[in-house]
Phi, psi and omega in degrees: 000132182278127179265174184296326180297319178294320179297316179296315181298314180294321180296315178296317179299314182298316179295318180299316183285334172295318179294325179288316185290320185257359178064306179224134177248155179303136177070000179241108184270062178234138174261191184299314184294309181294327176296317177295321179295315178299319178298319179295316179297320180295322179301320178282316184297325180268008173079013177293322178217144180276172185298319180298318178294323178295317180296318180290337181288336182287119184279101181296329181296316179295316182293322177297316179297316181295313180297315181300315180290326177295321179295317177297320178299316180296320179298318176298320178297315181296330181285345183091010184300314184291325176294318178296317178299318178298317181298317180291321183289319188261358180280161177089183185246048179301150174293157179305321180292315180296322178297318180297315180295316180298322179295315181298313182293316182294314180297319180295314181291317178298324181289340174284331181270324181241171175295137182299326178298319180297317181299315179295321180297320185278331185264342187298307184296312176300324180294316179299319179298317180295315182299317179292323181294324182266358181071026180271150178292141183285320191307309184302320187278324177290320174297318180297318180298311182295313185289321180292327177295318178295318182290313182297331184292342182286348190285335182228165180285351179248010183286332179207163184299320182293330176292325176297320178294317179298320178299316181294321182284324188269330185086009178297131172281165186298310186292312177301323177295315180297319181299322180280317189269340178303307178299325179298315179294319181294321176296320178299318178294324177295316178298315180300317180300313180298317181295313183291322177297326180281315182297319185258021186301321181292316180295320181291321179291318184294330183261008187298332183253014181295129182287157175275132180277115181292332185284337184237031178301125185294336179232077180296331176231152176301137182295147178288136181233130173277093187299320181299311180293323180296314179296316180299314180291324177298318177297318179298317181295317178299317178297320179295313179297321177297317178295324178301325183291325188253003181213151176263358178276065187297323180298314180294322180293316179298319179292326177295318177296320179295318180296322178299315179295315181297326184285321188246006184291336183079004178247154175303130181302326181298330180294319179285317182296330180294336180275354181286140179280082182291338177298327177295323178294315178300319180300311180298309183300319180294319180294323176303317182291316179301314181291326177295321177297315179295319182294328182295342179276349182088000183293319181293325177295319177295320177297318179298316179296320181295316179294324178296321178290326182281338186292150179286169186277319186284154180296318181299317179293322179296317179297315181296314182295315183290326176298313179296319178298320182292317178299316180293311181296323181293332178272340178280316185237007183083154191290318181296310177301324180294320178300317177296324181290323189261357189299323180294324178295318179294315181298330182267001183287167182293330181225075184297327180302316179287319184292329175297320179293319177298320178297316179296317180296307186289323179291330176285312179294333181298337179296345180267359183289313180221165179301313181287356183290346183213135175296325179301318179295318179296324177297315180296316181295321179293321180294327180291329180065203179283145180135197185275097175228252177208157178243185184300311184293316179302313182295318183292324179298331175268321186294324181298306178295324178297316180295316180296316181293311183293321180292318179296313181292322178296315177297320178297319180293317179297321177293320182294323180291346174084180182299134177288164177300154180303140180286141178285151177296147181221000000 
C-alpha cells in the first residue's frame, strides 16, 4: 500500500525532473539548477528526509573532484591556454577536410583531460571566427566540435560530470577506467569522423579552394599567454594525473592540485574562484538530496529489483539492453540525473564493474542524439548565435546514426574485452 510519504516523494521527484528535462515550464521561472534546488528543499521541508539525512546524502568525494578540476580548468583559461590552442589549431590554410579531422581529434582529446563543457566553451568562438573568415560553412565544424567533445569525454573519469559521479559510486581508479574507456572513445571519434566526412562531403569539396580573408583573420596577432601561470597549472595537472594513477582519492588529489595553483599562481585566488561554475556544484548537491529522498521510500530498490527480473540472462543482451535504456533515459531527464536514478540498479547488477562502464559510455554518447541531450551542444549552438549553423532537426539527423553506431560499437567492445578486474573498495 502506498503511503502519503511515498506520494509526496514521487510528486517532488516528478516535478524536479520535469524542470530538469524541459529546463523551463510555462508560468514557472525556474531553470534546471534552481528546479533541483527547490526539489531538494521540498524533500526536507515535507518530511521525506530529515536535514541530517540530506546532508549525509551529498557525496563530498564527487563534489571535491568536480571543484578541483573546475579550478584547474579556470586556471588554464586564465593563462590563455585555450586561446593559444585555438590559434594553433585554426591557424594556417588547412583544407576543409583536414581542419574537420584536426578539430575532431583535438576536441576529443582535450575533452578527456578537461570537462567537455569547458572545451566547447573555449573553442566555439574562435572556431566561428575562423569559419566566417574563410567562408566555410558553420554546420559541419560546429556539429563536429559538439559531438567530438561528448565522445572524447567518456575516456576518463574527469571528462564529464557524470563520469565523476560514476567514479565515486563505482570505485574505479583513473588508469583502469582509461584502459577500458580509451579505446571506446577513440573508436567513437573514428566513427564520427567517417560519418561527418560523408554527410558533408559536398560542402567540404565545394569550399576546398575558398581563400582566407586577410581582413578578418580571427588571430591577427598571437594570443597573449601567461607563461608562468600556464607552466604552473600544467605542472599541477601532471601531478594530479600522476596522483590519479596511484591513488583512488581522486577528490583530494584534484583539490590538492587546485590548492597548489591558488597558492602559487600570483593572482588573487578570488579571481580564479570567480570563474568556477558554482551552479554546477549546487545542481549536483541538490540532486543528491532529491535522490536520497526518493530512495528513502524504498521505491528505487523496488525499481532495481524489477529491472533485474526483467533483464536478460546473457552478458551481451544485458549490455545491449542497458545501453539502450541509458541513451533513452539520458535524453529524457539528462545524463547526470539519470546516473543518479539508475546507480542502485547498477550496483545491484550481476556484473557491476562492466555495467558502470556501459553507463559511462552510453550516457556520454547519448549527448549526441539531440541538441538538448548535452550542455556541450547547447554551448556550441549559443556561441554560434544567429546565422548559418544547425538546428534541432539537422543535428538529430546526424546525431541519431552517430549515437546508435558509437553506442553499439562501444558496447560491443566493452563486452569483447570481458569482465573488468574487481573494483577496489571505496
